[in-house]
N, C-alpha and C positions, 0 to 999 in steps of 0.2 A: 724456615723463615716464615714469620707471621704476615698475613696480608695487611696492607696499609688500610686503616680505617677510611671510610668514605669521606668523612669530614676533612681529614688531612689531605686527601686527593683533591678535593674542591679548593682547599686553601692553596695547594701547590699550583693549580691551574690559574687561580686568581693572581697569584704572585707572578707567574710567567707573563700574563696579560699586562699587568701593571708595569713589568720590566720592559716589555715591548713598547708600551706607550711612552715610558720615560725616555727611551733611546730614540724614539721617532723624531726626525728632524722637523723643526717648526716650518710652517708654510712661508715662502718668501713674501716679504712685504710688498704691497702694490707700489709701483713707482709713482712719485709725486708728479702732478701735472706741470709740465715745463711752461714757463712764462717767457715770452719773447722779450728780451731786455729792451729792444728798440720800441716796442709797443708800450711797455711799462714806462719808459722814459717819456714818451709822448703823452701818455695818460697823466703822469705826475706834473708835467709842464702845464697841461691844460687845466688841471685842478688848481695849480698855483695861480694861473691867470684868472680863473673863476673867483678864487678867494680874494684876489686883489681887486677885481672889478666890483665885487659885492660890497666893498667898503663904501662905495658911492654909487649904488645901483641906478639911481635916477639919472645920472649923467653918463654912466658906463653901460647902459642897457644893451646897446648894440654890440659892444665888445664882449660883454658877459655872455649873451646868448649865442653869439657866433662860436665861442669856445664850447659852450654846452652842446651846440649843434654838432660839432665835430665828434664829441663823445657819443651822442645819441645815434648819429648816422654813419659812423665809421664802419668800414669793412676791412678786417674782422672787427666785431664789436669791442669797444674799449671799456665800457662800464663794468663788465664782469671782473676786471682786474682789481676792482675795489672790494671784491669778496661779496657782492650783493647777489641775491637770488633772482631778482627781477629788475627791470628798468624802473618800474614804479617805486620799488624800494630804494633804488639809487636816488631818484628825484626827491623822495621824502627825506632821506638822510642828508644828502649833500646840498639841496637847495631849499628844503623845508616847504616844498610846493608839490601839489598833485601833478601827475604825469600830463594830464590834459592841458593844464596851465603852462607847463614847461614847453610842450609841443607847440602851443599857440605862440608863445614868445619867441621860440626858435624860428618859426616861419616868418614872423613879422620882422625879426632882425635880419633875416636873409634878403627880404625884398624891399624894406623901407629904409630910408636914410635916418640917421640920428635926429635930424631936424624935424622930419615928418613924425617920428615916434614921439618926440617931445611936444609937438603941436597937436597931434590927433589922438595919441594914446594907443597902446597895443591892442586893446579890446576892439576899438572901432576899426583899426587897420586890419585886424584878423577877419572881422565881418566883411570888410571891403574886399579882401582877397577871396572870400567865399563868393561874393557877388560877381567879381571879375571872372572867376573860374566857371561860374554858372553860364556866363555869356560866351567865353572864348575857349573853355576847356582848362585842363590843368596847367598852371603857370610853370614855365620852365625857363631858367635863366633870367634874362631881363624882362621886367614887366612890360606888357604891350601898351599900357597907359600910365600916366603919372597920377599919383594920388591927389596931387594938388589941383588937377584939372578934371578929376573924376566927378561925374554927376550921377545922382541916384534918384530914381522915381519914387516919390513918397506920397502917401495919401494925406492930404491936409485940406481943411475947409471944404469938404465934400467933393474934392477932385484930386487929381494926381499931378504933382509938380516935380520937375527935375531940379534938384537942389545940389549944391556943392557938398562933397563928403563932409567937410568941416561943419556944415549946417545940419547934418542929419544925425539922428541918434542911432545907437547900436541896434535897437529894436526895429527901427525903420529900415535899416540896411538889411537886416535878417528877413524882414517881411518882404522886401523887394526881391531878395534871393529866392525865397519860398514861392513867390508869385511867378518868378521866371521859370523855376523848375516845373511848376504846375502847367504853365503854358507849353513848355517843351513836351511834357507827358501827353497833353491833349493833342499836340501835333503828331505825336508818335502813336496815339491810340492807347486806350486803357490797357494796362498790363497787370494781371493779378500776380504774376511772378515778380514783377518789379516791386509791387506793394509788399509781398511776402519777404523779399530781401531787405527792403527798407525797414520793415518792422523788426526783423531779426537784428539788424545792425543797431537800431535805436535802443536796444536793451543794454548796450555796453557804452559807458561814457566815452571811452577812447575811440569809438566807431560812429558816434552820432553824426559826424560830418561826412561820412562816406556816402557818395552818390552812386546809385545803381540805375542804369538806363537799359531798358529792354526794347529792342526794335528788330523786326524781321527775324525772329528766332535767335538773335544774338544779344548778349549782355555785356555791358562795359561798366567798369568801376573807376571812380576818380576820388581823390582826396583820401587815400588810404594811408594812415600814418605808418611810416617805415618801422617805427618801434613797436607797432601793434600788428605786424604781419601774421604772426603766429595766431593771435586772437582772431584776426580776420579770417584766416584759413579754417580754423576750427568752427567759427560761426557759420561760414559758408557751407561747410560739409554737413553741419547739423540742420541746416534749413531745408524744410520740405516744401517743394514747389508744387503748384497745381499740375496734375497729370497732363492736362491738355496743352500745357505750355512748356513742360520740362523736357 
């Protein structure tokens, strides 16, 4: 018997390997993510209500953004059921508005009546909410004051006057809020850590309204958007504080 040529031996081994690969069972497919039918039904109903309210957004503002608020603030989150990668993407696609604008409108719809929204506008009401929170802390449940009777200190004619919210501009309300925060910081003492945290938050549009207060070695935050908690956490972790205060 003549020995088999080396080339034939190599071909035979290759054939065996190919045969093994051919008979090897394919890897099982990954199971699809299960969607809770109740959550999906709730999401679809809210979308339908949003679509209906958007036909006359001017008169249906309250109804529209209360439904949007349910999708934004629901636990577990409902917006991923639409197949979106982020909440900002959901807002752009479903509402044609940026996330910050949507969050503002949701907050206004939660605390103001339709008549107040129609009279004062969502932007002024959002600024007023910021002023109220600077005075009394984060608003929870029912507002401690009525927008119709709220007065804001504004600088006019070389002095400061308390004027009804309806007579104030958005810029004046924001300036009053900023002055209130400055007074509070002076009362608590200068904090380089507070300044560092405020600067870090201001780099992100969704976190510009976050308020950080440092006092006696403790820090407290307010006005953190629920939809931006992940961004807030990442920003907080990445912020380097002064060594003598951290």
